[in-house]
N, C-alpha and C positions, 0 to 999 in steps of 0.2 A: 301628347300635345306636340305639334310640330312648330318649331321656332324658326321663322324665316322661310323664304321661298327661293333662295338662290345662294350661291357661294358668297361668303363674307370676305370679299377680295381685298378691300382697302382697309388696313388697320389705322387707328384703333377702331374695331368694329364691335366690341363687346365691353360692357361695363356692368358690374354686379352691385346692386343697391344693398343697403344695410338690412333690409327685411327679406333678402333673397330674390328680389325682383331682378329681371334681366333687361338690359337695354341693348338692343342689337341693331345693326344696320342691315336691312333686308332689301331685296330687289323687288321693285313694284312695276317692272316693265310690263305694260299691258299686252305686249305681243309674246310674252313668255320668254324664258331663257333661250338664247341661241348660242351659248358658248362664249364667243368673243364679245358680243354686244353688251351682255349683262355686266361685264367687268368694268366698264368705264365709269369713273367716279361721278361724272356730271349728269348722269341719266338714271332715273328710276330708282333712286336710293332713298330710304326712309329709316329714321330711328324709330323703333317700336319698343314700348315698355311692356314687358310680359310678366304676368304674375303666375308663378307655378302653383300657388295655393288655389286661386280661382280659375286657373287655366283660361285666362282672358288676356287680351293684349289691346293696346291702343297706339295709334301713330302719334308721334310727338311733332308739334309744329307743322311744318310742311304746308305752306301756302300753295295755292294752285301754281303749277309750273315751277316748283322749287324742289330741291332735294335737301334732306337733313343728314348730317354726318357727324363723326367724331364725338360720340357720347362719352362723358366723363362725370363720375359720381363724387360728390363731396363725401369724404370719409366721416364727417361729423354729423351733418343733418340730412344727408341723402339727396341734396339738391342735384339736379341733372343739368350740366352745361352741355351745349351742343352747337353745331354750326349749321346755318341755313344758307343756301346758295341757289342761284337760278339754275334751272334745268336747261340742258342743251335744247336749242330750238329745233334740232333735227331728231327724228325718230330713229335711233340707232337700230332698233329691232325690226324696222320695216324691211321687207325684201328689197334688195338692191340699194338700200341707203348706205352711205359710207359709215364705217365703224368709228372713225375718229374725226368728228367735225372740228375739234380743237387739236391740231396736229403739231404746231410749232410751240416752242417754249414761250414765245411772246403771247400767243393765244392762251396758253394755260395760265401764265402769270396774270393775264388780264382777267381770267375767270376767277382765280384766287382772290383778286382785289375786290370782287363783288360779294364775298362772304360776309356774314354778320354773326356775332356771338349772342346766344340766347341762354337763359337760365329758367328751368322749371323747378320751383320749390317742391320738395318731397310731399306727397299726399295731395297735390293740387293738379288741375288740368289746364291752367293758363300759364303760358311761358311769357317771359319779358325779354325784349331785346336790350342788350347792354350797350349804352351809348359810347360813341367814339371807338368802335371796334371793327369798322369796315375793313375787310381784308383778313379777318381773324381765321385761324385754323388751329386744330389740334390743341384744345385747352387741356390743362393739367391742374387739378386742385392742389393746394398746399396740404400738408399733413394736418394742419389745424382746421382745414375745411372752410376757411374764410376767403382766402385769396386764390387767384388763378394766374398762371402764366400761359401765354399763347403765342403763336407765330403770326406775324403780320409784316408784309413788305420785306421778307427775308430777314427779319429781325425777331428777337425774342422780347416780348412785352410782359410787364407785371401789372396786375390789377389787384391792389391790396385788399379790396373788397368790391362787391358788385356795384357799389355806388361811387367808387373812386375813379380818378382819371388814370387811364393807362399810361405807363412809363416804359420807354424802351430801355432794356438793360443789357442787351448784347446784339451786335450786328457786324457783318452780315453772316447769316447762315449759308451753308453751301447749297448751290443749286446746279443745274446743268442745262445746257442748251441742246444736248444730244440724248434722245431717249435710249439709244444703245448703251449709254454709260451705266444704266441701271439706277440713276438718281431719280427718275420718275418713270412710271409704267402705268398705262391706261389712265393717265391724268393724275395719279396719286404721287405726291412728293413725300418721301419718308422723313419729314421734319423731326418727329420724336426721337429718331435714332441719333440726333445730334445734340441732345441735351437731357439732363436729369435734374430733378428738383424735388426737395422735400418741403421746404418752407417752414 
């Protein structure tokens, strides 16, 4: 069984569920991998839930013209948290198309602001958007499996449970206006490298 169709470039790109199911970010670029184009975080990315037992997989969320990213599994009940964001309007894989339609930090920050946080309960096929999480990225479950922390507007936010109001607990996280600094690459900002949480 082949899991995924392209390099899993932007972490976190893999989450393992309590029953051994895998949740991976794969590339769904209809023009196929072209090396550079498939790496951009805002184009052709989908979270897929894969079952090694049945050797089947299904795409999570992903409304038309959207990407899904950042899978995170609750260690208690196996619920999957993930981020959904609009796909770039430009076909990066098309011959002659620019590889990076979002080139400045201002453009990338604007794209991050359009993210939304979703939760898919274990064993179901319907995901639910978590309210008041516009701009969310990189969710991390608590060790008790009830709460989440996530990044939003360069701050760290706490969601005590999926029905609670998010509260900002730390700000600002570091960012960069220069891609050469290594703080972001192909549109991915390494927010999780800046915090750790057990809950």
